[in-house]
N, C-alpha and C positions, 0 to 999 in steps of 0.2 A: 316783276320788279316793282318795288314800292315807289311812290311818288318822289320821295326824298332821294332814293338811289338813282332814279331816272333823271331827276334834275341835276344831280351831281355829275353823272356821266356826260350830260350835255354841256355842262359849264366848265369842266376841267379841260377837255380837249381844246376848245377855242382859247381858253386862257393860256394853256401851254403853248399853243401856236402863236398867240400874240406875244408871249414872253420871248420865244425864240426870234420872232420877227423884230422885236424891240432890240434884242441883243445884236441882231444882224445889221443894225444901223451903225454900229461901231466897226469901222474898217480895221482889219487886222492884216498882218503879214501872213504868209503861208510857209510852214516849216514841215520837215519830216524828221522824226526822231528815229535814229537807227541804232541797232545794238545786235550783239551776238547772243542768241537765245540758247537754250539747252541743246536743241537739235538743229537749228538753222539760223540764218541771218534774217533780221526783221527790219521793216520800216513802217512807221505809222504817220500818216499825214495829220497835222494838227494846225489849228490857228489860234490856240491858246498857249502862248509862250510869252515870257516876260523876264526881264532882268530883275534880280532881287537885291544883290549887294555887290559893291565894288571891292570890299575888303572883308572877308575873302570874296573872290569873284564867284557869285552864285547866280544860277538861272533856274527858272521853273517851267516845266511843261505839264500841262493838264491832260491826262489820258483817260478816255472813257473806259469804265469797267467792262463794257460790252465789247471792246476791241479784242479780237482773238489773241493777240500777243500781250495783252495787259499784264497778266500774271507772270509772264517770263521776264518782264522788265525789272521787277523788284530786285534791289541789291546788285544790279548790273551796271557797269559803265555804259554811257550812251553818248551819242552826238546829236545835237540839234542842228539841222541843215536848213538854212534860210534860202528860199528859192528865188531865182531871178524870174523876170516876167516871161521869159521864153520857156520856162520849165513847168508849165501847166500839166503837160503829159506825165511828168514825174509825180506831181501831186495826185493825179487821178490813179496812177499805177499803185501807189501805196494807200489809196483810199478804197481799194478793192476792185478797181477797174483796170486790169493789166493792159499794158500797151504792147505794141508789136516789138519795139526795141527794148531790150533788157537794160536796166540801169547800170551805169559803170560805178564800181566801188573803189574806194581808196582805203588802204589800211592805215588807220590813225594810230596815235600813240597809245590810246586806251580803249578806243571803240572804233568800229568802221564808220566811214562817212561816204557821202556821195560825191562824185566828180563834178567839178565846175559849178558848184552852188555859189550863190551870192555871198554867203558868209557861213561859217560853221563854228560851233562851240563843242569841243570834246570835254566830257564831264565824267567825274567819278561820283558815285552816289553820296549824297549828303544827308537827305532825309526824305521820307514819304509821308504824306498826310491824307487822311480821309477827306474827300471833297464831295460827299454825296454820291452821285452816280459816276464820279471821276476820282482818280487818285492824283494828287499833286506831287510830282517828283521834282525834288530839288537836286541839282548837281553842282559840284564845284568844278569850275572851268580850269582845265589843265593845258589846253591848247585852243587857239582860235585864229581866224584870219578872215579877210573879206577881199572882194574884187569890185571893180567898177561895174555898173549896170543898173537897169531899172529893176524894181522889186515886184514880185508877184503879190497881189493883195486879194482879199476876199471881203466883199460888202454886199448887202442886199441879196444874199444867196447866190452870188456869182463872182467869178474871177474878174479882176481889174488890174491895172498897172499903176504903180507909184513911180513917177519918173525920177531918175537919179538926181536931178536938180532939186528935188524935194527931200532928199535923204540927208540925215546926219548933220553934224556940226564939226566934222573932222578938221576942216580948214580953219576953224576958229580956235582950235586947241593948240 
């Protein structure tokens, strides 16, 4: 290995680690994107989800290209399921660590969703954009709802809780 190549291999990893750690300081909610694939039903745990537009109602979920079900999501309706604080096991299940209890599914209008989540957004495909090692999937929301409860959050590489008293401005609207 040349001196330059050796130096680069030593400096990229710590920088990537520091970049990930820096991003991890931004607390996010935890969601699961669900959809019917070609051969089976899928769920992908994500913490990169955001609203995009009120008119039309659009949301965005960022899906890693390395995710097994990544390619099957293209052009398919999907649901973004926002998890309650008590649903950490569900997050782990769809992050590749199956739990003893199988998730309960609900048949949505356009895509499957998970039972008893804190909120959900059923979407039809709007657009997909290259996002480096991720694809940014935009969906037009066709159905949605929420329930009361604390939210599951992720910060500093671990799960945490956002108390309901800190959520939303629904009472102000």
